[in-house]
Legacy VTK file of the C-alpha trace (Angstrom):
# vtk DataFile Version 3.0
C-alpha trace
ASCII
DATASET POLYDATA
POINTS 663 float
-21.410 12.148 29.175
-24.849 11.176 29.933
-26.799 8.567 28.235
-30.754 9.602 28.005
-33.285 8.315 29.572
-35.255 5.715 27.947
-38.906 6.395 26.966
-41.737 4.103 27.760
-42.850 1.210 25.687
-45.402 2.700 24.061
-43.355 5.462 22.430
-40.841 2.442 21.696
-43.723 0.998 19.585
-44.983 3.896 18.307
-43.677 3.996 14.365
-43.165 7.994 13.368
-44.828 9.287 10.538
-43.080 9.532 7.154
-42.988 13.104 5.090
-43.010 12.537 1.185
-39.377 13.472 0.182
-37.356 13.384 -3.361
-36.579 9.973 -4.719
-33.157 11.234 -5.080
-32.007 12.057 -1.530
-31.125 8.551 -0.631
-28.953 6.221 -2.931
-29.043 2.562 -3.393
-26.697 1.577 -0.560
-27.875 4.542 2.073
-31.891 4.367 2.500
-33.036 7.869 3.912
-36.356 8.359 5.383
-37.499 11.485 7.079
-40.004 11.456 9.643
-42.949 14.009 11.080
-40.531 15.608 13.385
-37.747 16.519 10.213
-35.709 14.096 11.129
-33.683 12.034 8.413
-33.036 8.461 9.312
-29.885 7.116 7.318
-29.824 3.555 6.943
-26.743 1.764 5.407
-27.268 -1.105 3.571
-24.770 -2.065 1.123
-26.177 -4.080 -1.766
-24.954 -7.574 -2.485
-22.805 -7.864 0.909
-23.326 -9.602 3.982
-21.788 -6.496 5.718
-21.219 -2.572 5.214
-17.433 -1.655 4.065
-16.041 1.201 2.916
-15.972 0.219 -0.522
-15.449 2.917 -3.554
-18.947 2.685 -4.015
-19.789 3.516 -0.147
-17.136 6.402 -0.458
-19.438 7.936 -3.216
-22.659 7.222 -2.237
-21.940 8.719 1.088
-20.738 12.039 -0.562
-23.601 12.453 -2.853
-26.098 11.952 0.415
-23.919 14.027 2.425
-23.997 16.816 -0.403
-28.111 16.508 -0.434
-28.318 17.099 2.718
-26.473 19.714 2.899
-28.681 21.265 0.431
-32.575 19.935 2.237
-33.599 22.682 3.770
-36.425 21.676 6.653
-34.062 18.921 8.184
-33.967 18.899 11.913
-31.230 15.988 12.611
-30.047 12.834 11.211
-29.633 9.730 12.895
-27.288 6.706 10.880
-27.509 3.353 11.553
-27.347 -0.174 9.374
-29.388 -3.248 8.324
-26.734 -5.377 8.154
-25.826 -8.052 10.928
-23.094 -5.441 11.548
-23.205 -1.725 11.743
-20.151 -1.433 9.379
-17.356 -3.703 9.207
-13.856 -1.761 8.471
-12.386 -0.812 5.222
-11.681 -2.301 2.144
-8.382 -4.149 2.683
-7.951 -5.982 -0.956
-7.613 -2.097 -1.741
-5.163 -1.652 0.599
-2.892 -4.805 -0.093
-2.640 -3.813 -3.476
-1.312 -0.451 -2.582
2.101 -0.088 -4.658
5.159 2.299 -3.786
4.126 4.332 -7.109
0.297 4.405 -6.253
1.262 6.438 -3.039
-0.149 9.910 -4.163
-3.114 8.634 -5.758
-3.928 6.644 -2.546
-3.066 10.161 -0.310
-5.048 11.861 -2.431
-8.264 9.455 -2.419
-8.367 9.610 1.564
-8.241 12.666 1.861
-11.246 13.368 -0.623
-12.926 10.970 1.737
-11.879 12.502 4.708
-13.032 15.592 3.397
-16.863 13.777 3.497
-16.274 12.809 7.211
-15.365 16.033 7.972
-18.968 17.631 6.029
-20.699 14.996 7.860
-20.119 16.437 11.130
-20.275 20.321 10.196
-23.723 19.750 9.300
-25.358 22.606 10.780
-27.863 20.076 12.367
-27.028 17.440 14.859
-26.228 14.088 13.675
-26.640 11.078 15.966
-25.381 6.960 15.168
-27.321 4.194 16.346
-25.312 1.377 16.524
-26.890 -2.009 16.357
-23.669 -3.831 15.576
-20.149 -4.289 15.255
-18.297 -1.003 14.564
-14.869 -1.755 13.292
-11.994 0.609 11.967
-13.402 2.694 9.624
-16.942 1.462 11.136
-15.706 3.387 14.615
-14.601 6.476 12.842
-17.973 6.466 11.207
-19.324 6.638 14.411
-16.757 9.322 15.693
-17.766 11.893 12.851
-21.238 11.952 15.022
-22.201 14.704 17.727
-23.454 11.631 19.373
-23.054 7.746 19.544
-25.757 5.243 20.948
-25.600 1.445 20.640
-27.726 -1.526 21.642
-26.435 -2.775 25.351
-24.912 -6.246 24.345
-21.269 -6.629 25.337
-20.939 -8.816 22.678
-20.716 -6.315 20.248
-17.178 -4.753 19.499
-16.689 -1.437 19.103
-12.938 0.245 18.245
-10.043 0.300 16.056
-7.974 -2.618 15.487
-6.134 -1.687 12.502
-2.416 -1.662 14.376
-3.332 -5.636 14.167
-2.835 -5.707 10.406
0.114 -2.826 10.255
-2.113 -0.420 9.610
-3.493 2.902 11.542
-7.072 4.251 12.058
-6.813 6.579 8.758
-10.108 7.946 8.575
-9.518 10.000 11.489
-9.769 7.551 14.153
-6.465 8.633 15.419
-6.871 12.204 16.096
-10.797 12.360 17.150
-9.864 9.472 19.764
-7.341 11.846 20.885
-9.271 14.612 21.352
-12.430 12.700 22.788
-9.889 10.797 25.371
-6.534 12.223 25.395
-3.519 10.973 24.794
-3.032 8.602 27.106
-6.449 6.934 27.387
-6.784 6.975 23.613
-2.811 5.473 22.823
-3.218 2.071 24.373
-6.625 1.703 22.494
-5.164 2.633 18.995
-1.865 1.358 19.379
-2.765 -2.300 20.499
-5.617 -2.483 18.054
-8.169 -3.165 21.607
-11.343 -3.386 20.903
-13.967 -2.273 23.919
-17.288 -3.507 24.592
-20.692 -1.069 24.634
-20.414 -0.887 28.418
-16.637 0.425 28.208
-17.751 2.684 25.686
-20.147 4.221 27.466
-18.045 4.411 31.025
-14.964 6.147 28.902
-17.540 8.551 27.481
-17.281 7.789 24.067
-21.040 6.536 23.934
-23.757 8.796 25.141
-26.161 5.760 25.717
-27.225 2.859 24.996
-30.659 0.258 25.182
-31.742 -2.822 25.283
-33.193 -3.061 22.046
-32.526 -1.189 18.388
-35.941 0.420 18.795
-35.229 2.374 21.948
-31.563 2.899 20.454
-33.001 4.695 17.915
-35.610 6.587 20.230
-32.667 7.642 22.579
-30.907 8.865 18.756
-34.017 10.972 18.040
-34.368 12.086 21.372
-31.084 13.722 21.926
-30.830 15.142 17.858
-34.292 17.169 19.198
-32.807 17.930 22.536
-28.810 19.733 20.922
-30.477 21.783 17.716
-27.065 22.963 16.923
-24.062 21.320 18.171
-20.701 21.455 17.349
-18.249 18.544 17.724
-15.777 19.498 20.649
-12.468 20.079 18.502
-14.959 22.373 16.247
-15.839 24.725 19.228
-13.446 27.698 20.095
-10.897 27.460 22.705
-11.009 23.776 22.574
-8.220 22.089 24.483
-7.623 18.140 24.276
-8.013 16.350 27.532
-4.894 16.624 29.710
-2.615 17.497 26.694
-0.256 19.841 28.771
0.455 17.444 31.336
0.424 14.123 29.227
2.536 15.454 26.264
5.946 15.684 28.064
5.009 12.382 29.486
4.512 10.550 26.600
7.709 11.996 24.617
9.692 11.008 27.420
8.482 7.551 28.202
5.785 6.220 25.299
8.558 6.665 22.039
11.282 4.807 24.023
9.180 1.928 24.780
7.736 1.617 21.392
11.244 0.983 20.303
12.370 -1.005 23.011
9.529 -3.192 22.459
8.863 -3.565 18.737
12.857 -3.330 17.613
11.274 -1.723 14.483
9.167 -4.567 13.592
5.921 -3.251 13.820
6.012 0.679 12.250
2.393 0.856 12.546
2.764 1.354 16.580
5.408 4.032 16.002
3.196 5.873 13.205
0.144 5.576 15.302
2.401 6.903 18.301
3.865 9.946 15.935
0.365 10.911 14.210
-1.167 11.275 18.021
1.523 13.536 19.114
1.621 15.453 16.275
-2.204 15.556 15.688
-2.667 16.786 18.980
0.032 20.038 18.334
-2.394 21.051 15.341
-5.975 22.273 14.478
-7.880 19.585 13.343
-7.570 19.556 9.530
-3.980 19.843 9.625
-3.718 16.701 12.122
-6.237 14.742 9.859
-3.907 15.386 6.895
-0.316 14.333 9.088
-2.688 11.102 9.981
-2.975 10.352 5.983
0.777 10.771 5.712
1.187 7.967 8.111
-1.667 5.843 6.726
0.303 6.270 3.146
3.352 5.153 4.357
2.167 2.215 5.927
0.391 0.994 3.332
2.626 0.451 0.858
4.957 -1.281 3.011
5.477 -5.026 3.405
4.892 -5.462 7.003
1.202 -4.523 6.397
0.640 -6.462 3.190
2.069 -9.552 5.355
-0.042 -9.106 8.341
-3.131 -8.541 6.120
-3.043 -11.391 3.932
-2.334 -14.270 7.127
-4.232 -11.851 9.873
-6.923 -11.314 7.684
-7.609 -13.017 4.301
-6.327 -16.420 5.285
-7.906 -16.366 8.494
-11.029 -15.640 7.281
-10.690 -18.280 4.433
-9.880 -21.083 7.379
-13.073 -19.837 9.570
-15.152 -19.999 6.540
-13.843 -23.412 6.300
-11.912 -23.286 3.314
-9.269 -25.647 4.479
-12.299 -28.493 5.024
-12.336 -30.676 1.808
-15.225 -29.032 -0.116
-17.095 -32.238 -1.274
-18.179 -33.380 2.342
-21.234 -32.012 3.989
-20.736 -29.977 7.111
-22.395 -31.868 9.896
-24.112 -29.658 13.061
-22.648 -30.897 16.174
-25.052 -31.128 19.281
-23.726 -34.215 21.105
-20.209 -35.130 21.862
-18.975 -38.394 22.983
-16.015 -38.287 25.078
-13.215 -41.641 26.288
-12.358 -40.289 30.045
-9.131 -41.471 29.499
-8.622 -38.788 26.841
-5.393 -36.317 26.657
-7.132 -33.370 28.312
-10.380 -34.420 28.909
-11.513 -31.862 31.244
-10.270 -29.174 29.187
-12.233 -30.299 26.548
-15.331 -30.614 28.434
-15.007 -27.032 29.516
-14.396 -26.024 25.758
-17.535 -27.643 24.701
-19.473 -26.286 27.710
-18.729 -22.831 26.352
-20.044 -23.619 22.839
-23.190 -25.116 24.333
-22.592 -28.613 23.082
-23.354 -31.915 25.198
-20.810 -34.124 26.332
-21.548 -37.411 26.790
-18.307 -39.294 29.145
-17.699 -42.502 28.503
-15.730 -45.266 30.415
-15.604 -48.918 31.218
-16.248 -48.229 34.830
-18.389 -46.198 37.391
-15.083 -45.224 38.818
-13.420 -44.029 35.997
-16.704 -41.846 35.399
-16.599 -40.652 38.804
-13.446 -39.466 38.929
-13.476 -37.702 35.755
-16.336 -36.181 37.281
-15.149 -34.454 40.002
-12.040 -33.058 38.207
-14.589 -31.511 35.825
-16.706 -30.305 39.305
-13.462 -29.046 40.868
-12.439 -27.188 37.996
-15.749 -25.502 37.725
-15.996 -24.420 41.418
-12.326 -22.849 40.620
-13.874 -20.955 37.596
-16.464 -19.566 40.098
-14.068 -18.827 42.599
-11.700 -16.931 39.977
-14.426 -15.085 38.875
-13.884 -16.287 35.655
-17.909 -17.798 35.676
-20.702 -17.077 37.468
-22.497 -19.816 39.626
-25.361 -20.074 37.027
-23.095 -20.415 34.439
-21.190 -23.193 36.145
-24.465 -25.196 37.084
-25.239 -24.636 33.392
-22.196 -26.303 32.289
-22.425 -28.908 34.307
-26.010 -29.734 33.570
-24.290 -30.305 29.422
-22.658 -33.155 30.573
-23.713 -37.077 31.385
-22.330 -40.297 31.777
-22.350 -43.555 29.784
-20.683 -46.832 31.197
-19.810 -49.141 27.575
-20.148 -52.874 27.976
-17.664 -55.326 27.024
-17.956 -54.802 23.145
-19.981 -51.984 22.853
-19.297 -50.129 20.125
-22.656 -48.255 19.129
-22.558 -44.446 20.117
-25.972 -41.975 19.856
-23.309 -39.233 19.707
-22.355 -36.968 16.691
-18.856 -37.672 17.351
-16.652 -39.675 19.630
-13.249 -38.101 20.885
-10.993 -41.219 22.413
-7.765 -42.601 23.026
-5.561 -44.087 20.414
-6.008 -48.043 21.494
-9.477 -47.502 21.973
-11.425 -49.490 19.346
-10.939 -47.478 15.978
-14.112 -48.354 14.368
-17.687 -47.257 15.588
-20.267 -46.505 13.774
-23.761 -44.883 15.704
-27.306 -44.551 14.509
-26.089 -40.827 13.328
-23.261 -42.096 11.637
-20.723 -40.767 14.199
-17.299 -41.163 13.448
-14.187 -41.767 15.631
-11.514 -39.479 16.378
-7.846 -39.891 18.156
-6.873 -37.212 20.418
-3.442 -38.358 21.638
0.416 -37.794 20.847
1.137 -40.151 17.942
-1.348 -40.371 15.574
-0.093 -43.471 13.872
-2.430 -46.370 15.194
-5.796 -43.486 13.937
-4.171 -43.411 10.692
-3.638 -46.849 9.901
-7.472 -47.573 10.790
-8.559 -44.677 8.207
-9.237 -42.515 11.680
-8.376 -38.694 11.462
-6.324 -37.299 14.622
-6.357 -34.190 16.895
-3.141 -32.692 17.906
-4.025 -29.941 19.930
-1.307 -27.354 19.820
-0.101 -26.486 23.888
1.433 -23.355 25.324
0.452 -20.567 22.987
-2.583 -18.853 22.757
-3.759 -19.173 19.084
-5.837 -22.114 20.049
-4.484 -24.094 16.868
-5.538 -27.826 15.877
-3.707 -29.885 13.651
-6.452 -32.145 11.927
-4.128 -35.039 11.074
-4.897 -37.087 8.214
-3.519 -39.557 5.758
-4.209 -41.593 2.573
-6.726 -44.109 3.524
-8.685 -41.925 5.968
-12.012 -40.858 4.171
-12.415 -36.888 3.507
-16.174 -36.984 5.066
-14.185 -37.365 8.584
-11.598 -35.652 7.768
-14.150 -32.394 7.335
-15.547 -33.618 10.321
-12.730 -32.706 12.430
-12.432 -29.825 10.491
-15.762 -28.927 11.757
-15.160 -30.257 15.853
-12.120 -28.272 15.584
-14.147 -24.949 14.697
-16.955 -25.502 16.730
-15.002 -25.454 19.861
-13.171 -22.021 18.768
-10.206 -23.692 17.231
-8.367 -22.833 14.071
-8.137 -26.409 12.342
-5.234 -26.777 9.672
-4.871 -30.197 7.940
-1.661 -32.191 8.403
-0.221 -35.480 6.780
2.096 -36.347 8.711
1.397 -39.566 11.288
4.776 -38.345 13.450
5.427 -35.331 14.747
3.275 -33.149 12.800
3.770 -29.527 11.063
4.354 -27.295 14.615
6.644 -29.597 16.236
8.848 -29.951 12.849
8.953 -25.901 13.067
9.914 -26.014 16.749
12.197 -28.608 16.239
14.133 -26.627 13.758
14.901 -23.005 15.796
15.555 -25.503 18.490
18.169 -27.287 16.821
19.756 -24.075 14.950
20.294 -22.701 18.756
22.888 -26.285 19.050
24.889 -25.594 16.828
25.075 -21.749 17.826
25.922 -22.967 21.366
28.689 -25.549 19.613
30.204 -22.364 18.299
30.051 -20.705 21.418
27.077 -17.894 21.634
25.821 -17.663 25.287
22.443 -19.319 25.851
21.253 -15.527 26.851
22.248 -13.703 23.263
20.801 -16.858 21.288
17.532 -16.370 23.596
17.550 -12.372 23.322
18.582 -12.113 19.783
15.818 -14.327 18.522
12.829 -12.669 20.749
14.156 -9.540 19.369
12.265 -10.721 16.149
9.538 -11.104 18.055
9.103 -15.193 17.772
6.636 -15.889 21.175
9.546 -17.817 22.658
12.851 -18.369 21.881
15.127 -21.661 20.643
15.795 -22.595 24.080
12.107 -22.271 25.064
11.114 -24.091 22.151
13.891 -26.968 22.671
12.190 -27.599 26.202
8.528 -27.369 24.520
9.493 -29.766 21.849
12.053 -32.141 23.768
15.395 -31.205 21.633
18.266 -32.751 23.578
20.924 -29.732 22.916
24.689 -30.057 22.734
26.660 -28.611 25.840
28.161 -25.028 25.089
31.169 -24.777 24.091
33.974 -22.768 24.041
33.486 -19.562 21.937
34.939 -19.775 18.424
36.263 -16.280 16.634
34.492 -14.466 14.730
31.154 -15.168 17.366
27.615 -14.711 15.158
26.306 -11.082 15.677
22.938 -10.605 16.338
21.730 -10.411 13.098
23.399 -13.866 11.961
21.593 -14.920 14.981
18.430 -13.647 14.191
18.878 -14.429 10.559
19.509 -18.282 11.140
16.967 -19.050 13.408
14.434 -17.553 10.801
15.889 -19.372 8.101
16.020 -22.673 9.965
12.012 -22.444 10.667
11.256 -20.670 7.185
13.308 -23.748 5.427
11.178 -26.074 7.382
8.049 -25.315 6.494
8.970 -25.037 2.806
10.070 -28.799 3.428
6.693 -29.357 4.897
5.073 -27.762 2.020
7.217 -29.721 -0.584
6.353 -32.926 1.221
3.210 -32.426 1.537
3.317 -32.654 5.627
0.905 -29.330 5.319
-1.495 -28.772 2.997
-1.563 -25.510 1.994
0.749 -22.042 2.301
-2.227 -20.512 4.033
-2.148 -23.499 6.369
1.716 -23.364 6.577
1.395 -19.643 7.565
-1.620 -19.484 9.939
0.129 -22.685 11.778
3.590 -21.314 12.313
2.341 -18.116 13.748
-0.235 -19.616 16.256
1.121 -23.222 16.792
5.065 -21.864 17.262
5.154 -18.486 17.403
6.434 -17.398 14.432
6.604 -13.413 14.076
3.099 -11.933 13.122
5.057 -9.317 11.044
6.216 -11.519 9.021
3.021 -12.908 7.752
4.283 -16.405 8.530
7.333 -18.705 7.551
6.044 -18.737 4.148
4.886 -15.179 3.614
8.561 -14.772 4.905
9.944 -16.129 2.212
7.735 -14.162 -0.121
8.311 -10.769 1.173
12.122 -11.274 1.632
12.158 -12.365 -2.135
12.252 -16.201 -3.305
15.105 -15.529 -5.333
17.034 -13.553 -2.844
15.618 -15.880 -0.087
17.702 -18.985 -1.816
20.564 -16.662 -2.392
20.979 -16.146 1.275
20.404 -19.831 2.147
22.578 -21.263 -0.303
25.301 -18.563 0.924
24.280 -19.950 4.712
24.485 -23.548 3.746
28.205 -22.511 2.128
29.322 -21.623 5.306
27.397 -24.057 8.004
26.344 -26.683 6.358
23.419 -28.221 4.262
20.389 -27.722 6.822
20.517 -24.663 5.304
19.791 -26.198 1.320
17.160 -25.184 -0.193
14.589 -27.225 -1.332
13.728 -28.070 -4.954
10.263 -26.493 -4.263
11.779 -22.915 -3.974
14.921 -23.552 -5.846
12.435 -23.849 -8.894
10.592 -20.924 -7.707
13.546 -19.031 -7.902
15.104 -20.148 -11.097
11.139 -19.012 -12.730
11.660 -16.025 -10.862
8.253 -16.563 -9.101
6.908 -13.791 -6.825
4.575 -16.263 -4.566
4.837 -19.779 -3.400
1.987 -21.750 -4.762
1.960 -25.318 -5.347
-0.778 -27.854 -5.639
-0.529 -30.898 -2.754
LINES 1 664
663 0 1 2 3 4 5 6 7 8 9 10 11 12 13 14 15 16 17 18 19 20 21 22 23 24 25 26 27 28 29 30 31 32 33 34 35 36 37 38 39 40 41 42 43 44 45 46 47 48 49 50 51 52 53 54 55 56 57 58 59 60 61 62 63 64 65 66 67 68 69 70 71 72 73 74 75 76 77 78 79 80 81 82 83 84 85 86 87 88 89 90 91 92 93 94 95 96 97 98 99 100 101 102 103 104 105 106 107 108 109 110 111 112 113 114 115 116 117 118 119 120 121 122 123 124 125 126 127 128 129 130 131 132 133 134 135 136 137 138 139 140 141 142 143 144 145 146 147 148 149 150 151 152 153 154 155 156 157 158 159 160 161 162 163 164 165 166 167 168 169 170 171 172 173 174 175 176 177 178 179 180 181 182 183 184 185 186 187 188 189 190 191 192 193 194 195 196 197 198 199 200 201 202 203 204 205 206 207 208 209 210 211 212 213 214 215 216 217 218 219 220 221 222 223 224 225 226 227 228 229 230 231 232 233 234 235 236 237 238 239 240 241 242 243 244 245 246 247 248 249 250 251 252 253 254 255 256 257 258 259 260 261 262 263 264 265 266 267 268 269 270 271 272 273 274 275 276 277 278 279 280 281 282 283 284 285 286 287 288 289 290 291 292 293 294 295 296 297 298 299 300 301 302 303 304 305 306 307 308 309 310 311 312 313 314 315 316 317 318 319 320 321 322 323 324 325 326 327 328 329 330 331 332 333 334 335 336 337 338 339 340 341 342 343 344 345 346 347 348 349 350 351 352 353 354 355 356 357 358 359 360 361 362 363 364 365 366 367 368 369 370 371 372 373 374 375 376 377 378 379 380 381 382 383 384 385 386 387 388 389 390 391 392 393 394 395 396 397 398 399 400 401 402 403 404 405 406 407 408 409 410 411 412 413 414 415 416 417 418 419 420 421 422 423 424 425 426 427 428 429 430 431 432 433 434 435 436 437 438 439 440 441 442 443 444 445 446 447 448 449 450 451 452 453 454 455 456 457 458 459 460 461 462 463 464 465 466 467 468 469 470 471 472 473 474 475 476 477 478 479 480 481 482 483 484 485 486 487 488 489 490 491 492 493 494 495 496 497 498 499 500 501 502 503 504 505 506 507 508 509 510 511 512 513 514 515 516 517 518 519 520 521 522 523 524 525 526 527 528 529 530 531 532 533 534 535 536 537 538 539 540 541 542 543 544 545 546 547 548 549 550 551 552 553 554 555 556 557 558 559 560 561 562 563 564 565 566 567 568 569 570 571 572 573 574 575 576 577 578 579 580 581 582 583 584 585 586 587 588 589 590 591 592 593 594 595 596 597 598 599 600 601 602 603 604 605 606 607 608 609 610 611 612 613 614 615 616 617 618 619 620 621 622 623 624 625 626 627 628 629 630 631 632 633 634 635 636 637 638 639 640 641 642 643 644 645 646 647 648 649 650 651 652 653 654 655 656 657 658 659 660 661 662
């Protein structure tokens, strides 16, 4: 598909004349304006919301608008856009997470009802185009796919796509079938099964967009022009004789290899990927309306299963709560950070500088001598040159990053600061008050000295891509400094969790529990390969032996096999239970601040399987009473390390379904 040529500046600035319309054509959340060319502009602006979402109210309003468009004579076309910062944020996950198996039929019927609305939209006898002004993910992108043409702001920071697989779901409003029909099976499946988002420029190259423009007036102009030029369009899958691109050649290959690859990779842990593959293949062999119904059946099945609920709770709701700062001390004011002081002796100082510059933060390097400053500056320059050589950064960006770094030599007894925050080592003077009331944070493996002075510590979790930071504090740590540490971690793009432990911390305790269980398995004569592979089949990011190396756990030598050897399922249970029990003990002892932080920390910090929703969510999904019963059985067989803590036992006795504790 080719994008239309943009019109000149004068035409972009010209405001279309408005026709008088019945007040009933629009709705409270969908404004409808018709220009002199009889092209209706539908602006989605759901009241009382920062983003448009696929709520029950929106579905009903869209149905009413589509019905009125069908009946409104004289319209030449429709352009759909949004007045929010994003185009459309997707489905209402609070509805999805609440669906129970007993509600499967009503959920199915409701989704089919809405999909009929989208079919009516794409089958209007007039052209429909969308003008995308911001993120269009999930249900938002599915609305776009129903249009005859799609135009977008030329801004590659805008994410487009269908991320449902990352939450244990599939795109159920037509996304699977329409993407397959536009791209073919082999091009569509990776985007669908991995939940990959893509930029407008990539979407344009794939043929998913018809054009882009540098500003929204120009995008609207493009969309209107396309509507004028295509008075009777039909979506490809409704055209006589339509064939999915490359289907005859791709279908056999997909059936032969993709299904086996999914089973081998996922081990049945991620049913959404299997469902997406099945819906795509089955739907490709059917007419569009039958295919859409098959897609609905698969989504209904996923929505009633625990894996989707686990992933939605932790990776959407809990993650969003942390991003919104719900884990930080609520009474402490937020700090706008601009200048960060950094002791050059801080471990990972160069990496922190690069993290600062990526977020446009100014770094003031602090040292006791010019030689220390020069050495650190040379390392920073070398890192920037390497980034340019590896094409991870342009020279212009590298020069801008370098300009954000300055230096300061601290004289003897100089503890004054002009920065908003100082990152230093634990043996530095820990009471520094600057003109802006800045405090000192300690970034060091040992946080004991910092906490003894009432100063929070930051523990950056290495080795995984989660970007987790433990904000470590104690009973004497002022909450305003804890909040400052939390704000800093978020400002540099990390995910903070609050930990009350001057020792090894939360993540290390979980990793140690898994590693020590590997040691016990070794003593029973279980081979290293079986231990590691059995654990990895659960989708732990790292096996217990790798975790032992990461957290410095010395494992005992392997012993001769003891009959009978534990099978794969028992090995998996023992490793996951060891980690989950350690997480519960941390919550009971106040090491981790909340269930939310415990789940997020277990996934991002030590790689607990994402399908579980985190270590404590795994216990809840298993059933607390059932989990305690299984743990007791393991304890009787293997030792007290599997004995449930008092917190879990009390919850089990009360037949509680969720772990809720005030720490």
